[in-house]
C-alpha positions as CSV (number, residue, x, y, z in Angstrom):
1,X,7.2,-0.8,7.4
2,X,6.4,-2.2,4.0
3,X,4.4,-0.6,1.2
4,X,3.7,-3.6,-1.0
5,X,7.1,-4.8,-2.0
6,X,8.8,-1.6,-0.8
7,X,10.7,-2.2,2.5
8,X,11.3,0.8,4.7
9,X,13.0,1.2,8.0
10,X,11.3,1.6,11.4
11,X,10.0,5.1,11.8
12,X,10.3,6.0,8.1
13,X,10.4,9.7,7.2
14,X,9.1,10.7,3.8
15,X,9.3,13.9,1.7
16,X,5.9,15.1,0.6
17,X,5.2,15.9,-3.0
18,X,5.2,19.7,-3.5
19,X,4.6,21.4,-6.8
20,X,7.6,23.4,-8.1
21,X,9.6,22.2,-5.1
22,X,10.2,18.4,-5.1
23,X,12.0,18.1,-8.4
24,X,15.0,15.7,-8.8
25,X,17.6,18.3,-7.6
26,X,15.9,19.0,-4.3
27,X,14.8,15.3,-3.8
28,X,18.4,14.2,-4.2
29,X,19.5,16.6,-1.4
30,X,16.7,15.4,0.9
31,X,17.7,11.8,0.2
32,X,21.3,12.6,1.1
33,X,20.1,14.0,4.5
34,X,18.0,11.0,5.3
35,X,14.6,11.0,3.6
36,X,13.5,7.3,3.4
37,X,11.1,7.7,0.6
38,X,10.0,10.5,-1.7
39,X,7.4,11.4,-4.3
40,X,7.5,13.5,-7.5
41,X,5.7,16.7,-7.9
42,X,2.1,15.9,-8.7
43,X,1.5,15.2,-12.4
44,X,-1.7,16.1,-14.2
45,X,-3.2,12.9,-15.7
46,X,-4.6,15.0,-18.6
47,X,-1.3,16.7,-19.2
48,X,0.6,13.4,-19.3
49,X,-1.7,11.6,-21.7
50,X,-1.6,14.6,-24.0
51,X,2.2,14.4,-24.0
52,X,2.6,17.7,-22.2
53,X,6.3,18.5,-21.8
54,X,6.1,19.7,-18.3
55,X,4.1,16.6,-17.2
56,X,6.5,14.2,-19.0
57,X,9.5,15.9,-17.5
58,X,8.2,15.2,-14.0
59,X,8.6,11.5,-14.7
60,X,12.4,11.8,-14.5
61,X,13.8,9.7,-11.6
62,X,17.4,9.5,-10.5
63,X,18.8,6.2,-9.2
64,X,19.8,7.8,-5.9
65,X,16.2,8.7,-5.2
66,X,14.8,5.3,-4.7
67,X,12.4,4.3,-3.3
68,X,10.2,6.9,-5.0
69,X,6.6,7.2,-6.1
70,X,5.2,9.1,-9.0
71,X,2.1,11.1,-7.9
72,X,-0.7,11.8,-10.3
73,X,-4.0,13.6,-10.1
74,X,-7.1,13.9,-12.2
75,X,-10.8,13.9,-12.2
76,X,-11.8,11.0,-14.4
77,X,-11.3,7.3,-14.2
78,X,-10.1,6.8,-17.7
79,X,-7.5,9.6,-17.7
80,X,-6.0,8.7,-14.3
81,X,-5.9,5.0,-15.2
82,X,-4.2,5.8,-18.5
83,X,-1.7,8.2,-16.9
84,X,-0.9,5.6,-14.2
85,X,0.0,3.1,-16.9
86,X,2.3,5.7,-18.5
87,X,3.8,6.6,-15.2
88,X,4.5,2.9,-14.5
89,X,6.6,2.8,-17.6
90,X,9.0,5.3,-16.0
91,X,9.8,2.6,-13.5
92,X,8.8,4.2,-10.1
93,X,8.5,2.1,-7.0
94,X,4.9,3.0,-6.6
95,X,2.1,5.2,-8.0
96,X,0.6,7.7,-5.6
97,X,-2.9,9.1,-6.2
98,X,-3.4,12.7,-5.2
99,X,-6.8,13.1,-3.5
100,X,-5.7,15.9,-1.2
101,X,-4.3,19.0,-3.1
102,X,-6.5,21.9,-2.0
103,X,-5.2,24.4,-4.6
104,X,-8.2,26.1,-6.4
105,X,-7.1,25.5,-10.0
106,X,-7.0,21.7,-9.2
107,X,-10.1,21.6,-7.0
108,X,-12.3,23.5,-9.4
109,X,-11.7,20.9,-12.1
110,X,-12.6,18.1,-9.6
111,X,-9.1,16.8,-9.0
112,X,-7.0,16.6,-5.9
113,X,-9.1,17.4,-2.8
114,X,-12.0,18.1,-5.1
115,X,-12.7,14.4,-5.0
116,X,-13.5,14.7,-1.3
117,X,-16.8,16.0,-2.7
118,X,-17.3,12.9,-4.8
119,X,-16.1,9.9,-2.7
120,X,-17.6,7.3,-5.1
121,X,-15.5,8.7,-7.9
122,X,-12.4,8.7,-5.7
123,X,-12.9,5.1,-4.8
124,X,-13.5,4.1,-8.5
125,X,-10.3,5.9,-9.6
126,X,-8.3,4.1,-6.9
127,X,-9.8,0.7,-7.7
128,X,-9.2,1.0,-11.4
129,X,-5.6,2.2,-11.0
130,X,-4.9,-0.7,-8.6
131,X,-6.4,-3.2,-11.0
132,X,-4.5,-2.0,-14.1
133,X,-1.0,-1.4,-12.7
134,X,1.6,-3.9,-11.5
135,X,3.3,-1.9,-8.8
136,X,2.0,-0.7,-5.4
137,X,-0.5,2.1,-5.4
138,X,-0.8,4.5,-2.6
139,X,-3.1,7.5,-1.9
140,X,-2.8,10.8,-0.2
141,X,-5.9,12.7,1.0
142,X,-7.2,15.0,3.7
143,X,-9.6,14.7,6.6
144,X,-12.6,15.8,4.5
145,X,-13.8,18.7,2.5
146,X,-14.5,21.0,5.5
147,X,-14.9,20.7,9.3
148,X,-18.6,19.7,8.8
149,X,-17.7,16.8,6.5
150,X,-14.8,14.9,8.2
151,X,-15.2,11.3,7.5
152,X,-11.7,10.1,7.0
153,X,-12.2,6.8,8.8
154,X,-14.8,5.6,6.3
155,X,-12.9,7.1,3.4
156,X,-9.8,5.2,4.6
157,X,-11.7,1.9,4.8
158,X,-13.1,2.3,1.3
159,X,-9.7,3.1,-0.1
160,X,-8.2,0.1,1.7
161,X,-10.9,-2.1,0.0
162,X,-9.7,-0.9,-3.4
163,X,-6.3,-2.6,-2.8
164,X,-4.1,0.4,-2.2
165,X,-0.9,-0.4,-0.3
166,X,-0.7,2.6,2.0
167,X,-2.6,5.8,2.8
168,X,-1.1,9.2,3.7
169,X,-3.5,11.6,5.6
170,X,-2.9,15.3,5.8
171,X,-4.5,16.4,9.1
172,X,-6.4,19.3,7.6
173,X,-9.5,19.7,5.6
174,X,-9.5,20.9,2.1
175,X,-11.1,24.2,3.1
176,X,-8.4,24.9,5.6
177,X,-5.7,24.9,2.8
178,X,-2.6,25.2,5.0
179,X,-4.1,27.4,7.7
180,X,-4.5,26.5,11.3
181,X,-3.1,23.3,12.8
182,X,-3.2,19.8,11.6
183,X,-5.5,17.5,13.6
184,X,-3.5,14.4,14.4
185,X,-6.3,13.0,16.6
186,X,-8.3,12.3,13.4
187,X,-5.3,10.6,11.8
188,X,-5.0,8.5,15.0
189,X,-8.6,7.5,14.7
190,X,-7.8,5.9,11.4
191,X,-4.6,4.3,12.5
192,X,-6.1,2.8,15.6
193,X,-9.1,1.3,13.9
194,X,-8.6,-2.5,14.0
195,X,-10.1,-2.8,10.5
196,X,-7.3,-0.7,9.0
197,X,-4.5,-3.0,8.0
198,X,-2.5,-0.9,5.5
199,X,0.2,1.5,6.7
200,X,-1.0,4.9,7.7
201,X,1.3,7.8,7.1
202,X,0.7,11.1,8.9
203,X,1.3,14.5,7.3
204,X,1.0,18.1,8.6
205,X,3.1,20.4,10.9
206,X,6.1,18.0,11.2
207,X,8.8,20.7,11.7
208,X,11.1,19.5,14.4
209,X,12.6,16.3,15.8
210,X,10.3,16.4,18.9
211,X,7.2,16.7,16.8
212,X,8.3,13.9,14.6
213,X,8.9,11.5,17.5
214,X,5.6,12.5,19.1
215,X,3.7,11.6,15.8
216,X,5.0,8.1,16.1
217,X,4.7,7.7,19.9
218,X,1.4,9.4,20.6
219,X,-0.6,8.9,17.4
220,X,0.9,5.5,16.4
221,X,1.3,6.2,12.7
222,X,3.5,3.9,10.6
223,X,5.4,6.7,8.9
224,X,5.5,10.5,8.7
225,X,5.6,12.9,5.8
226,X,7.3,16.2,5.8
227,X,6.3,19.0,3.4
228,X,6.7,22.7,3.8
229,X,9.1,22.4,6.8
230,X,11.7,20.8,4.4
231,X,11.8,23.8,2.0
232,X,15.1,25.5,2.7
233,X,15.7,23.0,5.4
234,X,16.6,19.6,3.9
235,X,18.8,18.8,6.9
236,X,15.7,18.5,9.0
237,X,15.7,14.8,8.0
238,X,19.2,14.4,9.4
239,X,18.3,16.2,12.6
240,X,15.2,14.0,13.1
241,X,17.2,10.8,12.5
242,X,19.9,11.8,14.9
243,X,17.3,12.7,17.6
244,X,15.6,9.3,17.1
245,X,18.9,7.5,17.5
246,X,20.5,9.5,20.4
247,X,17.7,11.5,22.0
248,X,20.0,14.5,21.5
249,X,19.7,17.5,19.2
250,X,22.1,17.8,16.4
251,X,23.8,21.1,15.8
252,X,22.2,23.0,12.9
253,X,24.3,23.4,9.7
254,X,26.8,26.3,9.5
255,X,26.4,29.0,7.0
256,X,29.3,27.5,5.1
257,X,27.5,24.1,4.8
258,X,24.3,25.8,3.8
259,X,26.0,27.7,1.0
260,X,27.8,24.6,-0.2
261,X,24.4,22.8,-0.6
262,X,22.7,25.8,-2.1
263,X,25.4,26.0,-4.8
264,X,25.0,22.3,-5.4
265,X,21.2,22.7,-5.6
266,X,21.6,25.6,-8.1
267,X,24.0,23.6,-10.3
268,X,21.7,20.6,-10.4
269,X,18.7,22.8,-11.1
270,X,20.4,24.4,-14.1
271,X,21.6,21.0,-15.4
272,X,18.1,19.6,-15.2
273,X,16.1,22.5,-16.4
274,X,18.4,24.8,-18.3
275,X,19.9,28.0,-17.1
276,X,17.0,30.4,-17.2
277,X,14.4,28.1,-15.7
278,X,16.9,26.5,-13.4
279,X,17.7,29.9,-11.8
280,X,14.1,31.2,-11.7
281,X,12.7,28.1,-10.1
282,X,15.4,28.2,-7.4
283,X,14.0,31.5,-6.1
284,X,11.5,29.9,-3.7
285,X,14.4,27.9,-2.2
286,X,16.7,31.0,-2.0
287,X,14.0,32.7,0.0
288,X,14.0,29.9,2.6
289,X,17.6,28.6,2.8
290,X,18.8,31.6,4.9
291,X,15.8,32.3,7.1
292,X,16.9,33.4,10.6
293,X,20.2,35.0,9.6
294,X,20.3,38.6,10.8
295,X,20.1,41.3,8.2
296,X,19.9,38.7,5.4
297,X,17.1,40.5,3.5
298,X,19.4,42.5,1.1
299,X,21.2,39.3,0.1
300,X,18.0,37.4,-0.3
301,X,16.6,40.1,-2.5
302,X,19.7,39.8,-4.8
303,X,19.4,36.1,-4.9
304,X,15.7,36.2,-6.0
305,X,16.2,38.9,-8.7
306,X,19.5,37.9,-10.3
307,X,19.5,35.8,-13.5
308,X,23.2,35.2,-14.0
309,X,24.4,32.0,-12.2
310,X,27.9,33.3,-11.8
311,X,26.7,36.4,-10.0
312,X,24.5,34.2,-7.7
313,X,27.5,32.1,-6.8
314,X,29.4,35.3,-6.0
315,X,26.6,36.5,-3.8
316,X,26.6,33.2,-2.0
317,X,30.4,33.6,-1.4
318,X,29.8,37.0,0.1
319,X,27.2,35.5,2.5
320,X,29.8,33.1,3.8
321,X,32.4,35.9,4.2
322,X,29.9,38.0,6.0
323,X,28.5,35.4,8.4
324,X,31.6,33.3,8.9
325,X,32.3,29.7,8.2
326,X,31.4,28.7,11.7
327,X,28.2,30.6,12.3
328,X,25.3,28.4,13.2
329,X,21.8,29.4,12.0
């Protein structure tokens, strides 16, 4: 599959952009385990053009991460266009337009999935960004605003006409947030439309090798994107790739392997963000890395309340000692 000049393998698996999750430390781990393409956390167009530190920091890209796209969101043509030009200077492989984030603070300002209420503005933003940038532009959106307003086929056709190079569709409406199940039949409607010639990437509920393969085989998408299922489980990419290649299930990581990567993740987070923020922003990951281990709750509580990195490393060592180096999760 190609996204403009970006060449991807057959059956590409992508890491979805997730706020406060898909920073460079986590992305580098997902890349190690087989993610074929990744995207930054979403970046506010207004924040970027106002030189907001948090927004500018999200432009950081490590060489190991490529190919990677910088995702931006906003509610006006001028601000998104200007932000896209600034993002392009960070030398990503593509610019991704967020037309699908359902979070209230984004939607109430008319950004993200809020643009599903104003399709003409969405299309104008996409067209202007494509026109004024020199790298591939992609877009990510949802099926519609709510179940009564699902019109993703026509939205996809209009976005394609703007010149975008690929479209990712999350199989829920904006009003669903992350509740219920993703409707892949609606994604397939877009992919199987003969008028759609750009790659269509499916997103939503990809949480196992079997589900991943089914997305390609039954719904015909060109690529899949994994979001929440990768939190605390970056080896999911490895397991899917192994299943695609062999038809067999790969053994899950041992506790020892998990702890080794959690330590690496924490070290990288501290180096990139500083000690305090690096530790605090690891807490979502700490809560997920050891899911399923019996009686892990006391250790998880310590991990998400401790501020001293050395004490956290000590707690992680205790977890290995308690559960053994060969225990599968």
